[in-house]
Every structure is written in C-alpha cells, then in structure tokens.
C-alpha positions in Angstrom: 31.8 -19.4 -12.5 33.9 -22.0 -12.1 36.3 -22.2 -9.7 39.2 -24.9 -9.2 39.6 -27.2 -5.6 43.2 -25.8 -3.8 43.4 -28.6 -2.2 46.4 -31.0 -2.7 46.6 -34.6 -3.5 45.0 -37.0 -1.6 48.7 -38.4 -0.8 49.6 -35.3 0.2 46.4 -35.1 3.0 47.4 -38.6 4.2 51.6 -37.9 4.6 51.1 -34.0 5.3 54.3 -33.2 3.3 54.3 -33.4 0.1 56.6 -36.2 -2.4 59.9 -35.7 -2.5 59.8 -36.6 -6.3 57.9 -33.7 -7.0 60.0 -30.5 -8.4 59.1 -27.2 -6.4 58.2 -25.6 -9.4 55.9 -27.9 -10.7 54.0 -27.9 -7.0 54.1 -24.3 -7.2 52.7 -23.8 -11.0 50.4 -27.3 -10.1 48.5 -24.6 -6.8 48.6 -21.7 -9.1 46.4 -23.3 -12.2 44.5 -24.7 -10.3 43.5 -21.6 -7.6 44.0 -18.5 -8.8 44.2 -15.7 -5.9 42.3 -13.2 -8.8 38.8 -15.3 -7.9 39.9 -17.4 -4.7 37.9 -19.5 -2.0 38.0 -18.6 1.2 41.6 -19.5 1.6 44.5 -20.4 0.3 47.8 -21.6 0.8 50.3 -19.0 1.7 53.2 -20.8 -0.2 54.0 -24.1 -1.6 55.7 -25.1 1.6 53.1 -24.3 4.1 49.1 -25.4 4.2 48.4 -22.3 6.6 46.1 -20.2 5.2 45.4 -16.4 5.0 41.4 -15.9 5.6 39.7 -13.5 3.9 36.3 -11.3 3.6 34.0 -9.4 1.4 32.6 -5.1 2.4 29.6 -7.0 4.2 32.0 -8.5 6.5 33.5 -4.9 6.7 30.6 -2.8 7.2 29.0 -5.2 9.9 32.2 -5.2 11.9 32.6 -1.5 11.5 28.7 -1.1 12.5 26.9 2.5 12.4 29.0 5.3 13.7 29.9 8.5 12.5 31.2 7.9 9.4 27.5 7.1 8.5 26.2 10.3 9.7 28.4 12.0 8.1 26.8 10.4 5.2 23.9 10.8 6.3 23.8 14.3 6.4 25.4 15.0 3.3 23.2 12.9 1.7 20.5 14.0 3.3 21.1 17.5 2.5 21.0 16.2 -1.5 17.7 14.9 -0.8 16.1 18.3 1.4 17.3 19.9 -2.6 15.7 18.0 -4.4 12.4 18.2 -2.6 13.0 21.9 -2.0 13.5 22.3 -5.8 10.2 19.9 -7.2 7.9 21.7 -4.0 8.8 25.5 -5.6 6.7 25.0 -8.4 3.6 24.6 -6.8 4.7 27.7 -4.6 6.1 29.8 -8.1 3.2 28.6 -10.4 0.3 31.2 -9.9 2.8 34.4 -9.4 4.6 33.2 -13.2 1.3 32.7 -14.7 0.4 36.6 -14.0 4.4 37.9 -15.1 4.6 35.3 -18.3 1.0 35.2 -19.4 0.7 31.7 -19.6 -2.4 30.0 -21.0 -3.5 26.7 -19.4 -1.1 24.7 -22.1 2.2 26.7 -20.8 1.2 26.0 -17.2 0.5 22.7 -17.6 4.0 22.1 -19.6 6.4 23.4 -16.0 5.7 19.6 -14.1 5.2 18.1 -17.1 8.8 19.3 -18.4 10.4 18.3 -14.8 8.9 14.8 -15.1 10.2 13.7 -18.5 13.6 15.0 -18.0 13.9 13.5 -14.3 12.9 10.3 -16.6 15.5 10.5 -18.0 17.8 11.7 -16.0 17.5 8.4 -13.7 18.0 6.1 -16.9 21.0 7.9 -17.8 22.4 8.7 -14.2 21.8 4.7 -13.2 24.3 3.2 -15.9 27.0 6.1 -15.6 27.3 5.3 -11.8 27.5 1.7 -11.8 30.1 2.3 -14.9 32.0 4.7 -13.6 31.1 5.1 -9.6 28.0 6.9 -7.8 30.5 9.5 -6.5 31.3 11.4 -9.7 28.0 11.3 -11.5 26.2 12.7 -8.1 29.5 15.9 -8.2 28.9 16.4 -11.8 24.6 16.4 -11.7 24.7 18.7 -8.2 27.4 21.7 -10.3 24.8 21.1 -13.3 21.8 21.3 -10.2 23.4 24.8 -9.3 24.0 26.2 -12.4 20.3 25.6 -14.1 18.7 26.6 -10.4 20.2 29.5 -10.2 19.9 30.5 -14.1 15.6 29.7 -13.5 15.9 32.8 -11.8 17.4 35.0 -13.8 15.8 33.8 -17.7 13.7 36.8 -19.4 11.3 34.8 -20.8 9.1 31.1 -20.1 10.9 28.9 -22.6 14.1 29.6 -21.4 12.9 28.4 -18.3 11.8 25.5 -19.2 14.7 24.8 -20.7 16.5 25.4 -17.3 13.5 23.6 -15.4 14.7 20.7 -17.9 17.7 20.5 -16.9 16.9 21.0 -13.2 14.3 18.1 -13.8 17.0 15.8 -15.4 19.8 16.3 -12.4 16.8 15.5 -10.0 16.2 12.6 -11.6 20.1 11.6 -11.7 20.3 12.3 -7.9 17.9 11.0 -6.0 17.9 7.1 -7.2 22.4 7.1 -6.9 22.1 9.3 -3.8 19.5 6.5 -2.2 22.0 3.6 -3.4 25.0 5.1 -2.0 24.2 5.4 0.9 22.3 1.8 1.2 25.6 0.4 0.1 27.5 1.5 3.3 24.9 0.4 5.8 25.6 -2.4 8.2 22.4 -4.7 7.6 20.5 -4.4 10.7 20.8 -0.1 10.3 19.4 -0.2 6.3 15.9 0.3 6.9 16.5 3.3 10.1 19.1 5.1 8.2 16.9 5.0 4.7 14.6 6.6 7.4 16.9 9.3 8.3 17.4 10.7 4.4 13.3 10.4 3.8 13.7 12.9 7.1 15.6 15.5 5.1 12.7 15.3 1.5 10.2 16.1 4.0 12.5 18.9 5.6 12.9 20.3 2.0 9.4 20.7 1.4 8.6 22.3 4.6 11.3 24.6 4.2 9.7 25.4 0.2 6.2 26.4 2.1 7.9 28.1 5.0 10.4 30.1 2.4 7.5 31.1 0.1 5.2 32.5 2.9 7.7 34.7 3.6 9.3 35.8 0.2 6.6 35.4 -2.3 4.0 37.6 -1.8 6.8 40.8 -1.1 9.5 39.7 -3.3 7.9 37.4 -6.6 9.1 33.7 -8.1 12.5 34.9 -8.7 13.5 35.6 -5.0 11.7 32.2 -4.3 13.9 30.5 -6.5 16.9 31.9 -5.8 16.8 31.1 -2.2 16.0 27.6 -3.3 19.5 27.2 -4.8 21.3 27.8 -1.5 20.6 24.2 0.2 22.0 22.6 -3.2 24.8 24.6 -2.4 25.9 23.5 0.8 25.1 20.1 -0.8 27.7 20.5 -3.1 30.3 22.0 -1.1 29.5 18.9 1.3 30.1 16.5 -0.7 33.3 16.4 -2.5 34.2 15.2 1.4 32.5 11.9 1.0 34.6 8.6 -0.3 33.3 6.7 -3.3 31.4 3.7 -2.8 33.7 0.7 -1.1 31.2 -2.0 -3.0 31.9 0.4 -6.7 35.3 -0.6 -5.6 35.4 -4.1 -4.6 32.6 -4.7 -8.2 35.4 -2.6 -10.6 38.3 -4.8 -9.0 40.2 -1.8 -7.5 41.5 -3.4 -4.1 43.8 -0.8 -2.9 41.5 2.0 -3.0 38.2 -0.4 -1.8 40.7 -1.4 1.0 41.5 1.9 2.2 37.6 2.9 2.1 36.7 -0.1 4.6 40.2 0.9 7.0 38.9 4.3 6.8 35.4 3.2 8.3 36.5 1.5 10.7 38.9 4.2 12.1 36.1 6.7 12.0 33.9 4.4 13.6 36.2 3.2 16.4 36.0 -0.3 15.3 39.3 -3.3 13.5 39.1 -4.5 10.3 38.6 -7.5 10.0 41.8 -9.7 9.7 43.3 -11.1 6.6 42.7 -9.7 2.7 39.6 -8.2 1.3 38.1 -10.0 -1.7 37.6 -7.4 -4.8 36.3 -8.8 -8.3 35.8 -7.5 -11.5 32.8 -7.5 -13.2 30.8 -6.5 -16.4 28.8 -2.9 -15.1 25.9 -1.0 -15.8 24.2 -3.1 -18.6 20.3 -2.9 -19.1 20.4 -6.4 -20.2 20.8 -8.0 -17.3 18.4 -6.1 -15.5 15.9 -8.1 -17.6 18.2 -11.4 -17.6 16.4 -14.7 -17.0 17.1 -14.9 -13.6 16.0 -10.9 -13.0 13.6 -10.9 -15.5 10.2 -11.4 -13.3 11.6 -9.2 -10.1 12.0 -6.6 -12.5 8.4 -6.2 -14.2 6.3 -6.8 -11.2 9.0 -4.1 -9.9 7.7 -2.2 -12.8 4.4 -2.3 -12.2 4.7 -1.7 -8.7 6.8 1.6 -9.2 4.5 2.2 -11.9 1.1 2.0 -9.5 3.3 3.4 -6.4 3.3 6.9 -8.0 0.6 7.0 -9.9 -1.2 7.3 -6.0 2.0 9.5 -4.6 1.5 12.4 -7.0 -2.3 12.3 -7.8 -3.7 12.5 -4.0 -1.0 16.0 -3.2 -3.2 17.6 -6.6 -6.4 15.9 -5.0 -6.2 17.6 -1.6 -7.0 21.3 -3.7 -9.6 20.0 -5.2 -11.3 18.6 -2.4 -11.4 22.4 -0.5 -12.0 24.4 -4.2 -14.6 23.2 -5.2 -17.0 22.5 -2.1 -16.6 18.7 -1.9 -18.8 17.0 0.7 -19.4 20.1 2.2 -15.5 20.6 2.9 -15.7 23.7 2.5 -12.7 26.5 1.1 -11.1 28.4 3.3 -8.2 28.9 0.8 -9.6 32.1 -0.4 -7.4 34.5 -2.8 -4.3 37.0 -2.4 -2.8 39.4 -4.5 1.1 40.9 -4.6 2.3 44.6 -5.2 1.8 43.4 -9.1 -1.4 43.0 -9.0 -0.9 39.3 -9.1 -2.5 36.1 -7.8 -0.4 34.6 -4.9 -1.1 31.4 -2.9 -3.2 32.1 0.2 -2.1 31.5 3.7 -4.4 28.3 3.0 -3.0 27.3 0.5 0.3 27.0 2.1 -1.1 25.7 4.9 -2.4 22.5 2.4 0.8 22.3 1.9 2.0 22.3 4.7 0.0 19.7 5.8 0.5 17.5 2.9 4.3 17.6 3.7 4.2 16.7 7.3 1.8 13.7 6.9 4.8 12.0 4.7 6.1 11.5 8.2 4.2 9.5 10.2 4.3 7.2 7.0 7.5 7.1 6.7 7.9 6.2 10.4 5.5 3.5 10.0 7.8 2.1 7.1 10.8 1.9 8.9 8.9 -0.1 11.2 7.1 -2.3 9.7 9.6 -3.3 7.2 11.7 -4.4 10.8 8.2 -6.1 12.3 7.1 -8.5 9.0 9.4 -8.3 6.3 9.4 -6.6 3.0 7.3 -8.5 1.4 4.6 -8.7 4.0 5.0 -5.1 5.1 4.1 -5.0 1.0 1.1 -6.3 1.7 -0.5 -4.7 4.1 0.5 -1.2 3.6 -1.4 -2.1 0.2 -4.0 -3.0 1.7 -4.1 -0.8 3.8 -4.5 2.0 0.7 -7.0 0.3 -0.5 -9.2 0.9 2.6 -8.6 4.6 2.9 -9.1 5.0 -1.2 -12.6 3.7 0.2 -13.4 5.9 2.9 -13.2 8.7 1.3 -15.9 7.5 -1.3 -18.9 8.0 1.1 -19.8 11.7 2.6 -20.0 10.7 5.9 -18.4 14.3 7.2 -16.4 16.8 6.8 -14.1 16.0 9.5 -14.0 11.6 8.5 -12.6 13.1 4.3 -10.7 14.9 5.9 -9.4 12.3 8.0 -9.7 9.5 5.1 -7.4 12.2 2.9 -4.9 11.9 5.5 -4.8 8.3 6.1 -4.4 8.3 2.2 -1.2 10.6 2.1 -0.5 8.3 4.9 -0.8 5.0 3.5 0.7 5.7 0.0 3.9 7.5 1.8 4.6 4.8 4.1 4.1 2.1 1.1 7.0 4.6 -0.6 9.1 4.2 1.7 8.2 0.6 1.6 10.1 0.6 -2.2 12.9 2.2 -1.8 14.1 0.6 1.1 13.5 -2.7 -1.0 14.7 -2.2 -4.3 18.8 -1.4 -3.7 18.3 -4.4 -1.3 17.2 -6.7 -4.1 19.5 -6.2 -6.8 23.3 -6.9 -7.0 26.3 -4.0 -7.2 27.0 -4.2 -10.2 23.8 -3.1 -11.7 22.2 -1.9 -8.6 22.1 1.7 -9.7 20.8 0.9 -12.8 18.0 -1.5 -11.7 17.0 1.4 -9.7 17.0 4.4 -12.0 15.6 2.1 -14.9 12.5 1.5 -12.8 12.1 5.0 -10.6 12.3 6.1 -14.7 9.4 4.3 -15.8 7.4 5.0 -12.2 7.8 8.3 -13.0 5.0 8.1 -16.4 2.8 6.7 -13.6 3.0 10.3 -11.6 2.8 11.7 -15.1 -0.7 9.4 -15.5 -1.8 10.1 -12.3 -2.0 14.0 -12.7 -3.3 13.4 -15.7 -6.2 11.8 -15.1 -6.5 13.9 -12.0 -7.2 16.8 -13.8 -9.0 15.8 -16.3 -11.7 14.1 -14.8 -14.7 16.2 -12.3 -12.9 18.2 -9.9 -16.2 18.7 -7.9 -16.5 15.1 -7.5 -13.8 13.0 -6.2 -14.9 9.9 -6.8 -14.1 9.4 -10.4 -10.1 9.8 -9.4 -10.8 7.5 -6.1 -12.3 4.3 -8.7 -9.4 4.4 -10.0 -7.2 4.4 -7.5 -9.4 1.6 -5.8 -8.8 -0.4 -9.0 -5.3 0.4 -9.5 -5.1 -0.7 -5.7 -6.2 -4.2 -6.4 -3.8 -4.2 -9.0 -1.0 -3.3 -6.4 -2.2 -5.7 -4.0 -2.0 -8.7 -6.4 1.5 -7.0 -7.1 3.2 -7.7 -4.0 1.4 -10.8 -3.1 4.0 -11.9 -6.5 7.1 -10.9 -4.9 9.6 -13.6 -3.7 12.7 -12.3 -2.7 12.6 -11.3 0.7 16.0 -8.9 1.6 15.4 -8.1 5.6 18.0 -9.6 7.5 19.8 -10.2 4.2 23.3 -9.0 3.2 23.6 -6.6 -0.3 25.0 -8.9 -3.3 27.8 -8.5 -5.1 28.3 -10.4 -7.7 26.6 -12.4 -10.2 28.0 -16.1 -8.0 26.0 -14.0 -4.7 23.0 -13.2 -7.0 23.2 -17.1 -8.3 22.7 -18.5 -4.9 26.3 -19.1 -4.6 28.8 -18.4 -1.9 32.8 -19.0 -1.4 32.4 -21.8 0.6 29.6 -23.8 -1.4 32.5 -23.3 -4.4 34.6 -25.0 -2.7 32.6 -27.6 -1.7 31.5 -28.4 -5.3 35.8 -29.2 -6.5 35.3 -28.1 -10.3 
C-alpha cells in the first residue's frame, strides 16, 4: 500500500513558514489528502499552523516497554490450565481403553475407532478455530471451545452405549484441536520478544503435568471405580480453565489489526499498569486488515514457507505419536531381551485394567518430555530457530539408529528415552517458531491449518506401528529413520529466522516494509 509523504513543499522548508498567499483551508485540505491519519507514518503535523509532530508506536513497542510481569504470569496460568486440561483429555484414552473394552465388549475395530475419531475431529477443530479466531478474536473462540469441551467431556462419563461415547469423544477432539493452537498463538502475541521461548516452556510444562495427573488419577481410581469415574474426574481441570478464562483480555494484536484502536489501547494500558511499567508516549498505531483467509497462508510470498512447514509438521507428529506406541511393544513382546514387567490385573468386574507397570510406562513417557522442553528452549535461544531445527533433526536420526542393534536391555531403554526426548525437543522448537513466522492477520489460520495437516502424520504413524510386526520394531524404526532424513532436508530449506525478531502484524511488515522506509520513499 502506498503512502504519501506528509512533508510540505521545498519552498516551505527553506523559509520555515507557510506562504502568505496560500489559503489556510487549502493548506489543511492538502495535508489531509496527502497524509491520511489512519495510515500515517511515524510522525505527522499536529495542525496546519505548526510543524510539531505526534510520535506513534505499535504493539511491539508496548510489549517491549511492559516487559514480562504479573500480567503475563496470570495469562500463563490460565492458558496453562487449558493445556493441562487438553493433555488430560488426550491421555485419558490410554488409561480407560481396557476397562471400556470389557464394559462395552468392544471389537478390535471399535478399539481403533476411539483414538482415530479424536484425531479426525481434532484436525477439523484446529482448522475451523484457527480461521474463526483470526476473524472474531482469540478469547471468544476459546471461551466457546471450553464450554463445549466441559459439556462433551462430562456427558462422556454417563453415556449408556459405545456409539454415544464416540459422538462425545468426537466433539471433545474437535474442541481440543480448536483450543490448543489458538491458546499457543494467544500467549505468543502478548509476550515480549526475548521472553517468547521461555514463556512457551511454562505452557508446555502444564501439558506434562496434565499427563502425569491422568496417570495418578488412573492408579487411584480405575481399578476400584472404573472408567466412568476417571472420565468424570478428568473434567475438573477443564472447569478450572473455564472459570479463569473470562478474566483474560482479548489479544491486543487482534484489536490492532481489526482497527479497534480504543480497545487495543485499553489492553495496552492494562498490560503496562499490571507490570508497573510506563506506556510509550504518543499515539497507538492500528490498521484494518482482512483476516483469516486460507488463501493468504498459501499466497506467493508464503507458499514455499507453508509447504515446508506442512512437511515438517507431518513428520514431527508421525514421530511424536508413534514413539509413544512403540515403547509398550518393546516390553510386551520381549524385543531384544527387554523383559516385560507389565503383567496383568483385573478390577472388581473381572475386566482387565492397566497394571502398575503400565502406569509406570505412561509416567516415564510423560516425564521424559520435560528435558525435551527445556532443551528446546535453550537451543532456540543459543543457536536460533533454524539451526536448532537442524541440530535436533540430526540428533533424532542418531537416536533412532541407536535403537536398531540389540546392544543390551538397558542400552535399548536409554535409546528409547533419547528418542522421546529428541522428538519432544523438536516439537517444542516447532511450536515456538511457527506462530512467530506468520503475521497476526493470518497467524491462527496458518497454525490451525498446519496443526491439522500434521495430525495426518500422527494418524499415519500410529497405523504403521500398529500394523507392522510388533515383535521386531526395526520395521517401525526404519520408517522413523527414512522420514528423519527427509525432515533434516526440510529444515535446511527454511529461510525465516525469528530469534530476536518482533512479531509481524500487517501485510506491509510481512513484505519487509517499515513505516520509516515508506516515509522515505516519497510515494
């Protein structure tokens, strides 16, 4: 978009005053025509009688001035509780499946439908919520999503038939897919530049706590009270998140790109006041952008970047979800002399339930994500996002190769642990980088679309691991290694580096133009 140069004629600059023969009203109209205030550069004349200027600032200036403080900590707790609730709901399927199999007399196909239906509707929810949150706001979409999540999750505990349970889980999967991507973007948009990676670490740790919570509840509840009690208790974190969410403000960046100056300024003032910092002087600069268009994600200037990230998301989620399934196969089938300590247990109804060993596997898998989150946060700050991608993708290949030979039981355990840590590290880097690499007017649309397409990788990975010979995991490891090399090549193709870069909001910023360059261009 072209901007007019607001300076006066050369004769005016030389004399330092307006020519007397020019009518005041004509001068005013000239200024108004050539420098519209709604799309002003950095400074504009305050009146036709003065060359004094009003400084302007944008959302990045506000966030850097406000720093990271109490306002952000409250947001991290609220959105972290949402991450906690989402993790508990997803992890729950692993805990209740055996008891449900007995209660509803499930066939193998029906067992496979439970995770499949969650993945399918997760992908749909991610796309739909991404677009809606760019158009109508982040907070509104999250509030609606949490209300629907609480209702569907609660109904799941009381349904009398398997197919009604599947309907409820489909709705639950839709809302989890809707909530996760939007909450990550929501938090990323309010955090100062140098704190973005560490702030994301806080949110991801809530995910781990949610997974651990589900395991602990399962050990305490499942054997005595059954799967319905487990489902009912899992709703509690969702209720806490729903109660706290209304106290959060809408994203100031959303207000700014939707042209809502007063609301954006109100949120900016609140951020600075809560953090006990001073709001920058001058006028807050806002603009009106067309938001939430899927075609913008694949526009010529973003097409290459988006296609590479689709491939990266697909392979990343193939690895993350497949590795979790692979670990029990190793122990249950005595691969490489890894003796199974799982055993079997039944509940009061005579149904087989998870054993202590099962829960220990789930706990270890959940806790191993913590060093992965920490390592990912350190790498993106020390190396930058692009180099961190390359290093971690290469490390994943090494970890997969180490699990191929049978060099002893404990070596195999360590290799599997390293696989979990490296895949979690890469996933952490990906969720830090992706929201940073898209401008605000399509950020949620892009993240939702990529997340949804990535779930195709998760579904493909779980299918491949389940169908290959479980007694010899080398077939599954072969697919990991082959895709690992493709992932490594894809990371080399990424061109954007977002470390120490402010978030882009508008099309002009996306194109590399600043208000200063526009002012200097005299167009």
